LUMTI-776784 format. One record per atom (N, C-alpha, C): residue in three letters; y, x, z negated. Coordinates in steps of 0.1 Angstrom, whole numbers, padded with zeros to 4 digits, always signed. Each point is the difference from the previous one (the first is absolute). Layout:
<vextis>
alaYXZ;...
</vextis>
This chain:
<vextis>
unk+0799+0365-1218;unk+0002-0002+0015;unk+0012+0008+0004;unk+0011-0001-0008;unk+0012+0007+0004;unk-0002+0016+0000;unk-0008+0004-0010;unk-0003+0015-0001;unk-0008+0004+0013;unk-0009-0008+0004;unk-0008+0003+0012;unk+0009+0001+0013;unk+0010-0009+0001;unk+0009+0000+0011;unk+0009+0013+0000;unk+0004+0004-0012;unk+0008+0012-0001;unk-0008+0012+0004;unk-0013+0000-0004;unk-0009+0012+0003;unk-0002+0000+0016;unk-0001-0012+0006;unk-0002-0001+0014;unk+0012+0005+0008;unk+0012-0004-0006;unk+0013+0005+0007;unk+0001+0015-0001;unk-0003+0005-0012;unk+0000+0015-0001;unk-0009+0007+0009;unk-0012-0005+0001;unk-0010+0005+0009;unk+0004-0001+0015;unk+0006-0011+0004;unk+0005-0002+0013;unk+0011+0010+0003;unk+0009+0002-0009;unk+0011+0010+0002;unk-0006+0014+0001;unk-0009+0003-0008;unk-0006+0014+0001;unk-0008+0002+0013;unk-0007-0011+0004;unk-0007+0001+0013;unk+0010+0002+0012;unk+0012-0006-0001;unk+0010+0002+0010;unk+0008+0013-0001;unk+0004+0004-0013;unk+0008+0011-0002;unk-0007+0013+0003;unk-0012+0002-0005;unk-0007+0013+0001;unk-0002+0003+0015;unk-0006-0009+0009;unk-0001+0004+0014;unk+0014+0002+0007;unk+0010-0007-0004;unk+0013+0002+0005;unk+0005+0013-0004;unk-0001+0004-0012;unk+0004+0013-0005;unk-0007+0011+0008;unk-0013-0001+0002;unk-0008+0010+0007;unk+0005+0001+0014;unk+0002-0012+0007;unk+0005+0000+0013;unk+0014+0007+0001;unk+0009-0003-0009;unk+0013+0007+0000;unk-0001+0015-0003;unk-0009+0004-0009;unk-0002+0014-0003;unk-0005+0007+0012;unk-0009-0006+0008;unk-0005+0006+0012;unk+0011+0004+0010;unk+0010-0009+0002;unk+0011+0003+0008;unk+0009+0010-0005;unk+0002+0000-0013;unk+0009+0010-0007;unk-0006+0013-0002;unk-0013+0002+0001;unk-0007+0013-0003;unk+0005+0011+0008;unk+0002-0001+0013;unk+0004+0011+0009;unk+0014+0004-0004;unk+0010-0008+0000;unk+0013+0004-0004;unk+0001+0006-0014;unk-0008-0006-0010;unk+0000+0005-0013;unk-0007+0014+0000;unk-0010+0002+0007;unk-0007+0013+0001;unk+0010+0011+0006;unk+0007-0004+0011;unk+0009+0009+0006;unk+0011+0004-0010;unk+0005-0010-0008;unk+0011+0003-0010;unk-0006+0009-0010;unk-0012-0002-0005;unk-0006+0008-0010;unk-0001+0015+0005;unk-0005+0001+0013;unk-0001+0014+0005;unk+0013+0007+0002;unk+0011-0007+0004;unk+0013+0006+0001;unk+0006+0004-0014;unk-0003-0008-0010;unk+0006+0003-0013;unk-0008+0011-0007;unk-0013+0000+0002;unk-0008+0010-0008;unk-0004+0012+0009;unk+0002+0000+0013;unk-0005+0011+0009;unk-0015-0001+0002;unk-0006-0011-0005;unk-0015-0001+0002;unk-0004+0001+0014;unk-0011+0007+0002;unk-0005+0002+0014;unk+0008+0009+0009;unk+0008+0008-0007;unk+0008+0010+0008;unk+0013-0006+0006;unk+0003-0012-0005;unk+0012-0007+0005;unk+0012+0007-0005;unk+0009+0004+0009;unk+0012+0008-0004;unk+0011-0009-0003;unk+0010+0005-0006;unk+0012-0008-0004;unk+0011+0000+0010;unk+0007-0010+0002;unk+0011-0001+0009;unk+0013+0000-0008;unk+0009+0008+0004;unk+0013+0001-0006;unk+0011+0003+0010;unk+0012-0003-0004;unk+0012+0003+0009;unk+0009+0011-0006;unk-0004+0004-0012;unk+0008+0010-0007;unk-0008+0013-0002;unk+0006+0011+0005;unk-0007+0013-0003;unk+0000+0003-0015;unk-0009+0009-0004;unk-0001+0004-0013;unk+0012+0008-0004;unk+0006-0002-0012;unk+0011+0008-0004;unk-0004+0012-0009;unk-0014+0001-0002;unk-0005+0011-0008;unk-0010+0008+0009;unk+0002+0013+0001;unk-0009+0009+0008;unk-0005+0010-0010;unk-0013+0001-0002;unk-0006+0009-0009;unk-0004+0013+0007;unk-0001+0011-0007;unk-0004+0013+0006;unk-0015+0001+0000;unk-0007-0012+0002;unk-0014+0000+0001;unk-0004-0004+0014;unk-0009+0007+0006;unk-0003-0003+0014;unk-0014-0007+0002;unk-0001-0007+0011;unk-0012-0007+0004;unk-0002+0001+0015;unk-0012+0001+0004;unk-0003+0001+0014;unk-0002-0015+0005;unk+0006-0003+0011;unk-0002-0013+0007;unk-0006+0002+0013;unk-0012-0006+0002;unk-0007+0001+0013;unk+0002-0013+0008;unk+0000+0001+0013;unk+0002-0011+0009;unk-0012-0002+0009;unk-0004-0012+0000;unk-0012-0004+0008;unk+0003-0011+0010;unk-0006+0000+0012;unk+0002-0010+0010;unk-0013-0005+0005;unk-0003-0013+0000;unk-0012-0005+0006;unk+0004-0012+0009;unk-0009-0004+0008;unk+0003-0011+0009;unk-0013-0008+0002;unk+0003-0013+0004;unk-0011-0009+0003;unk-0008+0006+0012;unk-0013-0001+0000;unk-0008+0005+0011;unk+0004-0006+0013;unk+0000+0007+0011;unk+0004-0005+0013;unk+0014-0005+0001;unk+0009+0005-0008;unk+0014-0005+0001;unk+0007+0007+0012;unk-0004+0012+0003;unk+0006+0006+0012;unk+0012+0008-0003;unk+0002+0004-0012;unk+0012+0008-0004;unk-0004+0013-0006;unk+0009+0009+0000;unk-0001+0013-0008;unk+0010-0002-0011;unk-0004+0000-0013;unk+0008-0002-0011;unk-0002+0011-0010;unk+0011+0007-0004;unk-0001+0011-0009;unk+0013+0003-0007;unk-0001+0007-0012;unk+0013+0004-0006;unk+0005+0013+0006;unk+0013+0001+0001;unk+0006+0013+0005;unk-0004+0011-0009;unk+0001-0002-0013;unk-0004+0010-0010;unk-0012-0005-0007;unk-0010+0009-0002;unk-0012-0005-0007;unk+0001+0000-0015;unk+0010+0007-0006;unk+0002+0000-0014;unk+0014+0007-0003;unk+0004-0003-0013;unk+0012+0007-0005;unk-0001+0001-0015;unk+0007+0010-0005;unk+0001+0002-0015;unk+0014-0004-0004;unk+0001-0009-0009;unk+0013-0006-0004;unk+0001+0000-0015;unk+0012-0001-0005;unk+0003-0001-0014;unk-0001-0015-0004;unk-0004-0003-0012;unk-0001-0014-0004;unk+0014-0006-0001;unk+0003-0011+0007;unk+0013-0006+0000;unk+0008+0003+0012;unk-0004+0010+0008;unk+0008+0004+0012;unk-0003-0009+0011;unk+0010-0004+0007;unk-0002-0009+0012;unk-0004+0008+0012;unk-0010-0004+0007;unk-0006+0006+0012;unk-0001-0009+0011;unk+0002+0005+0012;unk-0002-0007+0013;unk-0011+0007+0008;unk-0009-0008+0005;unk-0010+0006+0010;unk-0001-0010+0011;unk-0007+0005+0011;unk-0001-0008+0012;unk-0015-0001+0004;unk-0004-0011+0005;unk-0012-0002+0007;unk+0003-0003+0014;unk-0008+0004+0009;unk+0002-0003+0015;unk-0012-0008+0005;unk+0003-0009+0008;unk-0011-0008+0007;unk+0003-0001+0015;unk-0011+0003+0007;unk+0001+0001+0015;unk-0010-0010+0006;unk+0005-0009+0009;unk-0009-0010+0007;unk-0006+0007+0012;unk-0013+0002-0001;unk-0007+0007+0011;unk-0006-0010+0010;unk+0004-0013+0000;unk-0006-0010+0009;unk+0011-0003+0010;unk-0004-0009+0009;unk+0009-0005+0011;unk+0006-0014-0004;unk-0002-0004-0012;unk+0006-0013-0005;unk+0008+0002-0013;unk+0009-0008-0002;unk+0008+0000-0012;unk-0009-0004-0012;unk+0001+0007-0011;unk-0008-0003-0012;unk+0009-0004-0011;unk-0004-0011-0006;unk+0008-0005-0012;unk-0009+0003-0012;unk+0005+0008-0009;unk-0008+0005-0011;unk+0009+0000-0013;unk-0008+0000-0011;unk+0006+0000-0013;unk-0007+0009-0009;unk+0007+0007-0010;unk-0007+0009-0008;unk+0000-0005-0015;unk-0012+0003-0006;unk-0001-0002-0015;unk-0001+0014-0006;unk+0002+0000-0013;unk+0000+0013-0007;unk-0007-0001-0013;unk-0004+0012-0006;unk-0004+0001-0014;unk+0002+0014-0004;unk-0001+0002-0013;unk+0001+0014-0006;unk-0012+0003-0008;unk-0005+0012+0001;unk-0011+0005-0009;unk+0005+0012-0007;unk-0004+0003-0012;unk-0009-0009-0008;unk+0008-0013-0003;unk-0008-0011-0001;unk+0006-0013-0002;unk+0010-0001-0012;unk-0003+0007-0011;unk+0008-0001-0011;unk+0014+0006+0002;unk+0002+0008+0011;unk+0013+0006+0003;unk+0009-0010+0007;unk-0006-0012+0005;unk+0008-0009+0008;unk+0012-0005-0007;unk-0001-0002-0013;unk+0012-0006-0008;unk+0011+0010+0000;unk-0003+0013+0002;unk+0011+0011+0000;unk+0005+0004+0014;unk-0006-0006+0010;unk+0004+0003+0014;unk+0010-0010+0004;unk+0012+0004+0002;unk+0011-0010+0003;unk+0005+0002+0014;unk-0001-0010+0008;unk+0005+0001+0014;unk+0013-0007+0001;unk+0009+0008+0007;unk+0014-0005+0002;unk+0001-0007+0014;unk-0007+0006+0009;unk+0000-0005+0014;unk-0014+0003+0006;unk-0005-0010+0008;unk-0014+0001+0005;unk-0001-0009+0012;unk-0009+0004+0009;unk-0004-0008+0012;unk-0011-0009-0003;unk-0006+0000-0012;unk-0011-0008-0003;unk+0003-0015+0001;unk-0009-0008+0004;unk+0001-0014+0001;unk+0010-0005+0010;unk+0005+0009+0008;unk+0010-0004+0011;unk-0008+0001+0013;unk+0001-0011+0008;unk-0007+0000+0012;unk+0007+0009+0010;unk-0007+0009+0006;unk+0005+0009+0010;unk-0006-0002+0014;unk+0009-0001+0010;unk-0005-0001+0013;unk+0001+0014+0007;unk-0011+0006+0004;unk+0000+0013+0006;unk-0003-0002+0015;unk+0009+0004+0008;unk-0002-0002+0015;unk-0010+0011+0005;unk-0006-0003+0012;unk-0009+0010+0005;unk+0006+0014+0002;unk-0007+0010-0006;unk+0004+0013+0001;unk+0011+0004-0010;unk+0006-0010-0007;unk+0011+0003-0009;unk-0005+0006-0013;unk+0009+0009-0005;unk-0002+0006-0014;unk+0012-0004-0008;unk-0003-0006-0012;unk+0011-0003-0009;unk-0002+0007-0013;unk+0011+0003-0007;unk+0000+0006-0013;unk+0002-0011-0010;unk-0008+0002-0011;unk+0000-0010-0011;unk+0003+0007-0013;unk+0013-0001-0005;unk+0004+0007-0012;unk-0005-0007-0013;unk-0002+0008-0010;unk-0003-0004-0014;unk+0008+0008-0009;unk+0007-0007-0009;unk+0008+0007-0010;unk-0005-0004-0014;unk-0002+0009-0009;unk-0007-0003-0012;unk+0004+0011-0011;unk-0004-0003-0012;unk+0000+0010-0011;unk-0011-0004-0010;unk-0004+0011-0007;unk-0011-0002-0010;unk+0008-0001-0013;unk-0002-0011-0008;unk+0007-0002-0012;unk-0003+0011-0010;unk+0011+0005-0007;unk-0002+0010-0010;unk-0009-0005-0012;unk-0001-0013-0001;unk-0009-0005-0011;unk-0014+0004+0002;unk-0004+0004+0012;unk-0014+0004+0002;unk-0003+0012-0009;unk+0009+0008-0003;unk-0002+0012-0008;unk-0003-0003-0015;unk+0006-0011-0005;unk-0001-0004-0014;unk-0012-0009-0003;unk-0006-0005+0011;unk-0011-0010-0002;unk-0013+0008-0003;unk-0006-0002-0012;unk-0013+0008-0003;unk-0011-0004+0009;unk+0000-0011+0007;unk-0010-0004+0009;unk+0001+0007+0014;unk+0011+0007+0002;unk+0002+0006+0013;unk+0002+0015-0001;unk-0003+0006-0011;unk+0002+0014-0003;unk-0008+0009+0010;unk-0011-0004+0004;unk-0009+0008+0009;unk+0004-0001+0015;unk+0009-0009+0003;unk+0004-0002+0015;unk+0009+0012+0004;unk-0005+0007+0010;unk+0007+0011+0006;unk+0004-0003+0014;unk-0006-0010+0006;unk+0004-0004+0014;unk-0002-0015+0002;unk+0007-0006+0009;unk+0000-0014+0003;unk-0001-0001+0015;unk-0008-0009+0005;unk-0002-0002+0014;unk+0006-0014+0004;unk+0009+0000+0009;unk+0006-0012+0006;unk-0007-0003+0013;unk-0007-0011+0001;unk-0008-0003+0012;unk+0004-0013+0007;unk+0002+0001+0013;unk+0004-0012+0008;unk-0012-0003+0010;unk-0002-0012+0002;unk-0009-0005+0011;unk+0007-0010+0009;unk-0001+0003+0013;unk+0006-0009+0010;unk-0011-0010+0005;unk+0004-0012+0001;unk-0008-0011+0005;unk+0007-0007+0012;unk-0008-0005+0009;unk+0005-0008+0011;unk+0003-0014-0006;unk+0012-0005+0002;unk+0004-0013-0007;unk-0007-0012+0007;unk-0006+0002+0012;unk-0007-0011+0006;unk-0013-0003-0007;unk-0005+0010-0008;unk-0013-0001-0007;unk+0002-0004-0015;unk+0012-0002-0005;unk+0002-0003-0014;unk+0010-0011-0002;unk+0000-0005-0012;unk+0010-0010-0004;unk+0010+0007-0008;unk+0012+0002+0006;unk+0011+0008-0006;unk+0004-0006-0014;unk-0001-0013-0001;unk+0004-0006-0013;unk-0008+0005-0012;unk-0012+0005+0003;unk-0008+0005-0011;unk+0006+0013-0006;unk+0008+0007+0008;unk+0006+0013-0004;unk+0013-0002-0008;unk+0006-0011+0001;unk+0013-0002-0006;unk+0000-0007-0014;
</vextis>
């Protein structure tokens, strides 16, 4: 009888613990996935750093800049330069410009990614306008700077030997249509 009670207690604990664990994992999955992407560069997620590279190689790579926007946002959004050729490890600054073509203020936020995706772990941003809510007044044009470097480690990785160019792509969204907490 005692053995049957112990088995029932174990079963009751399992019935309680497994759904609780699944419930908690469901809440933790988004932050854990975001952390995984930031650490590995998965999905073109770039690295954030506050320290420029102290190593600059005499190896060059082309970086292209792309700008997209949510349909019907009412803005003109584009990079000032479409591309640049840089040395691995060299710090670069580029600008994007966004113009509000409507008669209302627009509140928007930008997300980004890098292609090819496996280059994301080597793309290091020092300063960026991404995930910052921007209010653009009617007719206003604002400059949005990005400062970055491509890690010299890209050159030594056998999985990235064929990469000759990287594309940094931003997409602007109206913040009234999204939940900003999902981006952070």
